[in-house]
Structures are given as C-alpha cells and as structure tokens.
N, C-alpha and C positions, 0 to 999 in steps of 0.2 A: 321619415319616421313611419314605422309600420302602424297601420290603423286596423285593428281587429274588431271594430265596433260593428262592422257590416255583417249582417246575417250570412251573406254569401261567403265571406271569408271563413267564418266559423263553420259553416256547413262543409266547405272544401277541406278544412282541417279534419273535421269528423270523418269525412269520406276517406281521406288518406289514412287515418288511424284505423278505420274499419278494414280497409284493404290490407294494411300491414298485419293487423291482428289475424285476419283470415289466412294470410300467407303462413304465419307462424303456427296457427292451429293445424293447417293442412300439412306443414312440414313435420310437426310433432306427431301427427297420425301416421305419416309415412315412416318416421323413425320407430314408432311403437310397433308397426306391422313388419318392421325389418325390410322395408322397401327403399330405404334411404340410399342404397347402392344401386338402385335401378338405373338403367341408361338415361332415362329422362330426368333423373335426380342429380346427375353429375353436373358439376359446374355451378351449382346453386349457392355455393359458399359466398361468392362475390355478391350475388343477388341478395343473400341473407344479410351481409354487411350493409349493403345499400338500404335494405328495408329497415334495419336497426337504426341507422343514421336518420332516415326519414321519420321513423316512429319517435325517436328521442327528440328530434327537431320539432316535430308537430306537437308533441306534448309540451315542450318549452314554449312554443308560440301560443298554445291553448292556455297555459298558465298566465302568460303575459296578457292575453286577451281578457281572461277572467279578471285579472288585476285591473285592467283599464275599465272594464264594465263596472266593477265594484266601486272604483273611485268615482266614476261618472254617476252611479246611483247615489253615492254619499253626497256628492255636490248637489244633485237634484233634490235630495231630501232636505239639505240645508237651505236651498233656495225656496222650497215649498214652505218650510217652517218660517223663514224670513217673510215671505209673502203673507202667510197667515197672520203673523204678528203685526205686519204693517196694516193689514186690513182691519184687524181688531183696533189698532191705534187710530185709524181713520174713523172707525165707528165711534169710539169713545170720545174723540175730539168733536165729532159732529153732534153726538148726543148732548155733550156739554153746551155746545153753541145753541142747540134747540131748547136747552134747559129742561131736559127730560128728567122726570123723577126716576129713582132706581127701578121701580116697578114698570114704568113706561119703557125704560131702556131695555129691561129684560124682555118685555113683550115685543119691542121692536126687533131685538136679536132673533127671537123665535119666529117672527113674521118673515124676516129676511132669510131665515133658514128654510122657510116654506111650510111651516107647521100650520095646521088648521086651527080655527078658534077652539074647537073641542079639545084638540091635542094640547094647545097652550094652557087651557083651563085645567086639564088633568095634570100637566107637569107643574103648574104653579099652585095647584090646590085651590083654585078660584072658581067662581061661577062664570059661565060663558058671557053673561051680561057684563061682568066686570072687565073681562078681556076685550069685549067689543068697545066698551067705553074708553079703556086705556088705548086701544088701537086708534080710535077716532081722535083722541087727544094727541097721539104721536103724529098722525097724518096732518092734523091742524097745525101743530108746531113746526112740522117739516115743510108745510106749504104744498102738500101733495093731496091727491084725492083718494089714494088707496095703496095697497101693498105693492103693486107692480111699479108705480111711480116711485115709491120709497126705495125699492130695490134698484131702479134705474139711476137714482142719485149716486149710489155707491158704485155701480158699474161705470158711470161716467168718470168718477174719481179714479178708478182703476185704469181706465182707458186713457185718461189724461185730457179728454175733450168731451163736450156734450154730444149725446147721441142724436139729438134733434136740435138744430140751430133755430134761433128765433126767426120770426117771419121777416124781419128787417135784415138779417144777416144772410150773406150770400157766400 
C-alpha cells in the first residue's frame, strides 16, 4: 500500500509537479516564440508525453495523499472528542464521589483549567473570598492540599497509574 503521509513523499511529488510544470511553461514559451522547430527542440514529443504521464500520475498520487491525510485528520478529531468526553465523564464521576456542590464542581473545573482565583471570580460573578472558600472545600473533599495535587489526581486517571507510588510500594 502506498503511504503518502510522509512529508518527504509529498515534497517529492511537489518537486515532480514543479519540474513538469516548468517544462511545459518552457515548451509553451518556445512555441510562442516560434522556436519549437529549433534543432534542440526536436524529439521532445516523446519527452512531453512522458512529462504528461508523470504530471497526471503525480496529481493522482497527490489527491490520494490528501484523501489519506483528510481521513487521518478526521479520525484524530474523533479521538480527541472522545478523549475530551471521557475526561469530562471522569471529572463528573469523581466530583459526585467527592459530593461537590454544583458551585464547587464549577470552581474545580476552572481550577483544573488553570484559571486564577481572580479569573474564576470574574467568570462566576463571585468575590475572590468565595472562590477561595469553595476551592478550599474542593481540596478538603478531594483529600489534596492544593490545585496541583487536584490536577495530578486526574492526570493519574488518564495515565492509568499513580504518578508517585506510596512509600511502601516498590
């Protein structure tokens, strides 16, 4: 099976197309100037046929490569959407286990996204003190000491194993 995902293969096809295009431009200029019957221009008809076949073939391969890349891009988009949905599902489940209130869950999401207390307060239309209190409640319910540990809980879930093993585990 031909694999045209490689940048090198696509650059080679582009180079072939540029070469063929330049050849046809040069040949057209010679025809326009009436030099197509010059001694050096004789016997170029077979070469023109070969260039045409290469150009048409490279265009077909380019279209095939673009189709492969488009399909790969679509698969990656679907995988990314599935991963995003899975991450949201993991968060919702974990928030329910911690018995977070809707406001605490919202603050936890914003904290995981990396927003500052001031930004969270602005988004939620709350005072910074309220956000700090809700954050402290989230951390307490989650059994962590701060935002980084909260984030690490979800990173561990995504990786499938704890980032730091307990002292007794080897």
